[in-house]
N, C-alpha and C positions, 0 to 999 in steps of 0.2 A: 114474528114482528117485532119491533124494540120501539120502546117510546122512554123520554126521560120521565123521571118521575116526579110528581109536584112536590112531596114530600121533601127533596134535597134541597137544600138551602139556594144552592147556586143555579140560577136560571140559566142553562147551557144555551140558547140561542144569542143571548146578549151578553153571556158572560158575565152576570152580574148577581151579587149577592141579594136575596130577597125581595127582588123586584116583584116577582110573580105573585106574591101574596098581597099586593098592594092593590087597591081600587083601579080600574082600567084609565081613569083620568089621570091619575098621580103616576101612573106606569109611562102614558105617554110623554108628561112633562121631563121625567127622569131619563127615559131613555136617550134623549139627545144628548145630554150634558154629562150624566154620571153613570155611563157605560163605556166600554172599550168601544161596542160597535157605532154609539151616539157619537165619539169623541173622535173615532179613525175614519169613518166614511162618512160622517157628516148627514145623515140623511135629512130629507125634505119631508116637511108635517105629511104628506100623505103618504110615505113609505112609512114613518112611524106609527099612522094610524092604522094601515094595513097589518103592519107585522103584531100590532096588540090584537087588533082584531081577529087576526087569522092563526093565532098562536095560545094553546090552550094545553097544560101539560096534565096528565091523568093521575090518579089515585090508583093503587092497586086494586080494590072493589071497582073500581072502572073497567080495570081491562078484565077481569074476571067475569064482569058482565058482558063487555063485548065479545070476549072470546072463550065462550063456554064450553066448548069442545077442546079447548087445548088447556095444556100445563104452564101457568105462568110463574117464571122464574124471576128472582130477585137480583140485581147486581147491585153490589154496596160499593157506596163511596171509601165510608169507615162502618163499622161497626155501630148497627144501629140506626145508620143512615142510608136509605137506598137511594141510588145512583141512577137506575133505571129498570123497567120492568120489560123481559122477553115473553111473547107468547111463543109457545112450541105446540106443535099439532104432528101426531104420529100417524103417517100415512097408512091407510088401511091395506094389508095385505103386503105392506115392504117388510123384506126379512134384513136385519142389521146384522 
């Protein structure tokens, strides 16, 4: 399972820098007029609210807690800035 990293400064769903660090009410205002998604698709207020209310990026610690029996691998945007996390589970009894 793969998920975007909260620590990455670019929010991948909206292709916007830093927006996911802001309070949700500010995100909702910014998404419509200051992101490629908002400018190109011109989403309605309900679409924006649903997107913000159902999108949440995970930190590495959260991935480790959710997938305790997996190895968590970090993909890097650049050195020191994670892009995403991948949870890998080795199947028992599978020979590679």
